[in-house]
C-alpha positions as CSV (number, residue, x, y, z in Angstrom):
1,M,-110.5,-46.3,43.5
2,F,-113.2,-46.3,46.1
3,G,-114.2,-49.8,45.6
4,E,-110.6,-51.1,45.9
5,R,-109.8,-49.1,49.1
6,L,-113.0,-50.2,50.7
7,A,-112.4,-53.9,49.9
8,E,-108.9,-53.6,51.1
9,L,-109.9,-52.0,54.5
10,R,-112.7,-54.5,54.9
11,K,-110.4,-57.5,54.4
12,L,-107.7,-56.0,56.7
13,N,-110.3,-55.9,59.4
14,D,-111.5,-59.5,58.6
15,D,-114.9,-58.6,57.6
16,T,-117.0,-60.1,54.9
17,Q,-119.2,-57.9,52.7
18,Q,-122.1,-59.2,54.7
19,I,-120.5,-58.4,58.0
20,L,-119.7,-54.9,56.8
21,A,-123.3,-54.4,55.6
22,D,-124.6,-55.5,59.0
23,K,-122.3,-53.2,60.8
24,I,-123.3,-50.1,58.9
25,G,-126.9,-51.0,58.3
26,F,-127.0,-51.4,54.6
27,S,-127.6,-54.4,52.3
28,V,-124.8,-56.7,51.1
29,W,-125.9,-55.7,47.6
30,A,-125.0,-52.1,48.3
31,V,-121.6,-53.1,49.6
32,R,-120.9,-55.1,46.5
33,A,-122.0,-52.4,44.3
34,W,-119.6,-49.9,46.0
35,E,-116.7,-52.3,45.9
36,Q,-117.4,-53.1,42.2
37,E,-117.5,-49.2,41.7
38,K,-121.0,-49.4,40.2
39,N,-121.9,-46.5,42.5
40,L,-120.7,-44.6,45.6
41,P,-122.3,-44.9,49.1
42,P,-124.5,-42.2,50.3
43,S,-123.0,-39.8,52.8
44,D,-124.3,-41.6,55.9
45,A,-122.8,-44.9,54.8
46,L,-119.5,-43.2,53.9
47,L,-119.4,-41.7,57.4
48,A,-120.3,-45.1,59.0
49,I,-117.4,-46.7,57.1
50,C,-115.0,-44.0,58.0
51,K,-115.8,-44.5,61.7
52,L,-115.9,-48.2,61.7
53,Y,-112.4,-48.5,60.1
54,G,-110.8,-45.3,61.4
55,T,-110.0,-43.9,58.1
56,S,-111.0,-40.7,56.2
57,A,-113.4,-40.0,53.4
58,D,-110.6,-38.2,51.6
59,Y,-108.6,-41.6,51.6
60,L,-111.6,-43.7,50.5
61,L,-112.6,-41.2,47.7
62,G,-109.0,-41.0,46.4
63,L,-108.3,-37.4,47.3
64,T,-105.2,-38.6,49.4
65,D,-103.1,-41.5,49.6
66,Y,-102.7,-41.1,53.4
67,D,-104.9,-43.7,55.3
68,P,-105.3,-42.8,59.0
69,S,-106.1,-46.3,59.8
70,D,-102.5,-47.2,58.9
71,E,-101.3,-45.5,62.0
72,H,-103.8,-47.5,64.1
73,R,-102.6,-50.7,62.6
74,K,-98.9,-49.7,63.2
75,Q,-99.7,-49.1,66.9
76,Q,-101.5,-52.5,67.2
77,Q,-98.5,-54.2,65.7
78,K,-96.2,-52.6,68.2
79,L,-93.7,-51.5,65.7
80,T,-90.6,-49.7,67.1
81,H,-90.1,-46.0,66.4
82,A,-87.2,-47.0,64.0
83,E,-89.5,-49.4,62.1
84,Q,-92.2,-46.7,61.9
85,D,-89.8,-44.3,60.7
86,E,-88.6,-46.7,58.1
87,M,-92.2,-47.4,56.9
88,H,-92.7,-43.6,56.6
89,N,-89.6,-43.2,54.6
90,Y,-90.5,-45.9,52.3
91,E,-94.1,-44.5,51.8
92,E,-92.6,-41.0,51.1
93,Y,-90.3,-42.7,48.6
94,L,-93.2,-44.5,46.8
95,L,-95.1,-41.3,46.6
96,W,-92.2,-39.5,45.2
97,K,-91.5,-42.2,42.6
98,R,-95.2,-42.1,41.6
99,N,-95.2,-38.3,41.2
100,K,-91.9,-38.6,39.2
101,N,-93.2,-41.3,36.8
102,S,-96.4,-39.3,36.3
103,R,-94.5,-36.2,35.4
104,T,-92.2,-38.1,32.9
105,A,-95.2,-39.9,31.3
106,R,-96.9,-36.5,30.2
107,P,-96.6,-35.8,26.4
């Protein structure tokens, strides 16, 4: 989960693995290993990633599905309040649907 979310955020910010590595002071090999989920970054790298992309460690580590950087992107895109409400409602629906499906999938 961490690797997928990191890669997604990196791409949303138009960064390559090399650019991310340079920005946070780690090697491109380290970034690749994190994205391939071979290991997790040390705490200082995790903190640097969170600050760089405006997200939370909870989101990157899969403890929550709420990504604070989504709010920043919404503001940059200048969505109307009605559009933001609609996105929020759809997000709530998707989370409800996921929870409903996971409850029905249990033996």
